[in-house]
N, C-alpha and C positions, 0 to 999 in steps of 0.2 A: 504494500500500500504506500502511496506517495501523495500525501496531501501537501498543499502549498500554504505558506503563511498568509495571513490577511494583509491588507494594504498598510503601508507605512503610516499613513495619516491615522488609521484606526488604532495602531499601537501607540502613537504619540498622544492621542486623546485618552486612552486607557492609562498611560503613564501619568498624565496630569492628575487624574482622579486618584490613582494609587499612591502617588508621591505627595499628595496633599497632607501636610502635618495634622490637619484636623481629623483626617480619617483614622490615624493611629489612636487618637484620643477616644474615639467612639467605637472603633472596631476591636481594640484590645487583642492584637495578634498573638501575644504569648498565651493568653487564656484560651483562645480559639485552638491553638496548636496543642495545648495540654489536653483540652477536651477531645482532640482528634487522636490522642494516644501517644504522642511523642514523649520520650523520656531520655534522660542522660544515657549515653552510650549507644543509642539506636543508630542504625543506618536507615536513612529516610530518602524517599523519592517524592519530590514535589512535581506533580504533573501540571504543566502550564504555569510556570513560575512568573511569566509576564515580566514586569519591571522589578520584581523581587520584593513585593510587600511582605511576604511571609518568610523569605529566604534567610535573612539575618536573624530574626527571632527564632526560626527553626534551628539554626546553627548554635545559637545561645543555649537552647534547651538540650540538644544532644551533646553539647560540650565538646571538648577536644578529644574525648574518647569515642565520639560518634562522628557521623558524616552525613552531609546533605547533598543529594544529587538534585540540582535545580535544572529541570528539563523544560524546554520550550521548542516549538517549531520555528519561531521567528528569530532571525539573526539579531535584530535590534534588542530583543529581550536578553539575549546572551551578552551583548555588549553592555547593556545597562546593569545587569546583575554583576558582571565582572568589575565594572567601575565601582559598584557599591561594596563588594567584598574587599577590593583593594583599599578603598577609602577607610573602611572599618578595620582593616587588618585581620580579616577573618581567613583562617587557613583550613577550615574543615568543610568547605563547599566546593563541589566540582560542578561546573556548568556542562550541560549536555544539549547540544543542538540536534534534536531528533524528533520524530513523530512518536506520540505516546503509544502507538500500537507496535512500534519497533524501536525500543529504547537503546539496544546495544549493551545493556547492563547485564552482568553475569547472572546466571540462574541462581535462584534461592539465596540472594545476597541482601535483600531488603527486609527490614523489620516493619516499617510503616510506609504506606504510600498514601498521599492525600491529593484530592482533586477539589479545589475550591474555585468558584467563579467560572465554571466552564459549562454553562447551560446548553450551548450549541452541541457539545460532545454528547450530552445526555439525550438530545433530540434525534440524533442520527443513530438509530438502533444498531446498524451494522458496524459503524465505527466504534460505538460504545462496547459492543461485544468483542471486537478485536482488541480494544484496550484492556478489557477484563482478562482476555486470554494472555496478554502480555504481562499483566500484573500477577496472574497466577504463576507464570513462569519465574518472575523475578522475586516474588515474595518467599520468605522462609515459611516452613510449616508453622501454622498459627500466626502468621504475619497478619497485619491489619490494613484494611483499606478504609479510609475515611473520606466521605463525600459530603460536601456542604450542599444541601438541597432540601426542599420541602416536598418533593414529589415522592409520594409513598409507593408509586409503581416501580420505583427504583429497586425496592427490596426484592421483588420477584425476579427482575432482570439479573441482579447480582447473584442471587442464590442459584439461578440456573447455570451459573458458571463455576460451581463447586466452592462457593463461599457460604458461610453461615452468618446470619444476621445476629449482631450482638446487642445493639441498643441505638436509640436516637437521643443524642445529647446536645442540647443547645444549638439545634439546627444542623447537626452533623450525624449522618448515618455511619455506624461502624460495623464492619464485617470482618470475619476472620477466615483465613484460608483453611479448607478441609484437606484431608489426605496427607500423605507423606512423600 
């Protein structure tokens, strides 16, 4: 599968919203990521990192003993996140320019994968199933997928791909990988 990134103007508009200092005051990214299951020492995959609103907070939570793979299909996203991690002196983030359905990340190497703010991926059923297949491949046994959404139909779709529903916590669906 080979999807193309959206237009540059759309990414720039999203960056203005995501990088607004007021958003951090109201959105509380650290709390959101803790609700998503991130802990110190975890290896985490951020699907659709965009300009990196959650990337640095995720790196703080997993600490130097963990790692964050910040993945996006848009080259401008990678550039922006790389600028942020350099500015902040963060050393436990690796940027990945790839499609979420073909990450290139090693099998069973991820503790938690999170998808926030990607409603278009959820609307494209084939793409969403391809992404779930990829997440099943990269997640460790009992690894967690966290999806920020209010769409309850999501549960059936994710469970159909060999994941178990855990809970709905503060707007985030949590699932765990079944099988070994």
